[in-house]
Steps between C-alpha positions, in 0.01 A plus 500: 500500500667479159698820573619347828611185321686703239681691774610174662621364167694821431668493841597136455634568151746772606854351494701521820862600430749435779784714630741213452426479128486877454840559659703225335706600199351252254278566198517879496458637146593848373200726452646843432793727579447865588770764457411762758681835492491541878587154633640300208404160358205312652455139391149354529443124495202266525420140581200287589486366855249217535321637194494861625688789329769651723756772431827646621712804425876544550729800498858574598564801721762679705253541788629337818333185630448667837309789343280268292427289807407807704252613234305173470484466879367854527146389420327834579723690254372302201195722477739793443750373243291246307264615224300176517214663688580380853303724738551298819815307586529378857748280687307263726790310656875480441790287617841404366346213301166631377275800453119504487336785312180638346460706185205663326516570127273759343438412134308704242205339316509159679451421869777589743721223634650432841708223651641361825845348452798356682853523360785276608827693532807305392834675526861400426816703450436517126121502468165594651165338422151625581268206421129561544180300510155544658480508878409175669141480618452631850782755501396861565139388485358813667674741265410292196134499601505879543661559160259263326206681660637845421579410139214263427522569128872427470617170352773279645726336241444128458875448446771728636849355540838642405848614592735795502855364474809719521833336416858624489661447159828691542641751745309777322204322335193334647200331342138572584259221411123522545292184450122472529196280444178692551132461425319822594166334572166617366421475131800613300576297184827305503649705218444829682637356825825407327525830314454687827771301676744534209446876499539556875789257552779714347343814651525350849867417445577842354331688782687298761832593337401867479401498868838346587672782314293761681584356839876530451503850353 
């Protein structure tokens, strides 16, 4: 009974960051700048959203907005070009305004993770945004039940919201910006959660740029 009570207290104590607060431009602080030989300068920033640590990475690139958009919408290909450990990446539903998808992440040492997300697709002449959050309850219920049964030991992140944003800066330069708030679920100390996100954030951005280069060769 005490264990059950502790679990309830833990769940209630987890902050709930919002997309609105994550995606506004206020209160971002510099964390580090990476000079990468293959893709150039990657700027990593951090801020707290409703008491929860969130992060974003930015880089300028010559990759075309259309190519970057094509890559993030090509959900199945992420298991091929990303080194994050994605072993399943499936599009569940897609329209001009949103895309529903499922991904399974194989992680050494700790339990694997998987998630069911919906991304809003927001496009203008000078930008494209891929804004994700967990699927609403009831959507794709049959598939979700099958995946949860098949991967009974996998953990679903408690928090998983974020955005890919591609913006035109000049006629030859665009900006890639990747923002995320994530809590992987399970027992992983806060410090290690943040270290993991900080490490993978610039890698995700770099690998997207490299994939864009490969696709136009």
